[in-house]
N, C-alpha and C positions, 0 to 999 in steps of 0.2 A: 698669940692665939686668940685672946679675948677681943682684941681690936679687929681681927679678921672676921670674927663672928658678928661683931657690931656692924661692920661694913656690909657684910652679906645680908644682914637683917634690913639695913637701911635701903640697900639696892632692891631687895625683895618687896619692901613696902612701896618704894617709888614705882616699880614696875606694876604692881597691883593697882596703885592709884592711877597710873596712866591708862591701864586697860579699862578700869571702871569709868574713867572720864571719856575715853574713846567710845565705849559702848553706850553711854548716856547721850553723848552728842549725836551718834549715829541714830539712836532711837528718836531723839527730838527732831532731827532733820526729816526722817521718814514719817514721823507723826504729822509734821507740818505739811508735807507733800500730800498725804492722804486726806487730811482735813481740808486742805485747799481744793482738792478734787471733789470731795463730797459737797462742799459749799457751792462750788461753781456748778456742779451738776444740778443741784437743787435750784439755783438761781436761773438756770437755763430751762427749767420746766421738767427735768427728769424726775424719776421716782424719788421719794423721800429717802429711800435706802438703796444701797448698791451692793451687788454680790461681790464676794471676795475676788472672783476671777475678773470681773469688770474693773475693779480697783487695781488689781495687779497689771492688767493690760494697759491701762491708761497711765499708771505711775511708773511702770517698768520695774516694779519691786516684785520679787517672787511671792506667789500666792500664800505660801506657808508663812513667810515673814509678815505679810500684810495681816494675816489672822493674828499673829502674835502681837504686833503693834496695836491693832485694834482692841484686843483684849486688855492690854496694859494701859491704854490711853484713857485719861480722865475725860477727854472731849469727844470720845466716840463710844457709842453703845450698840449692842446687837439689836437687830429688828426682831421683835417677838413674833412676827407673822411670817417670817421667811428665814429659813436656816442659812447660815453662812452669809448673811447680809448685814451690813453695818450702816449706821447713820450718825449724824452729829447730835450731840445732846442739846 
C-alpha cells in the first residue's frame, strides 16, 4: 500500500512538472513571436507601440492571450498613452 502511494505521488509530481514546463515553453515561444513583431514594426517605421488587436492579427495569437503574455513579459511594457497597447522595453 505504501509503495502504491509513493508511485502515485511520483507520477503526480512528474505530470505537474511536465505541465509546468509545457506552459513555460509555450509562453516563451509566444513572447518571442510578439517581441519579434513589435521590433520589426518599429524598424519599419510603425508606431512605437501596437494595440493588442493588431498584435493578435499579425501573430495569429488570440487577443486575450496576447494581453496575458504582454503583462507577464519582462521585455514588453504597456504604453502609458494608449490603453491596450504594448511596446518593447
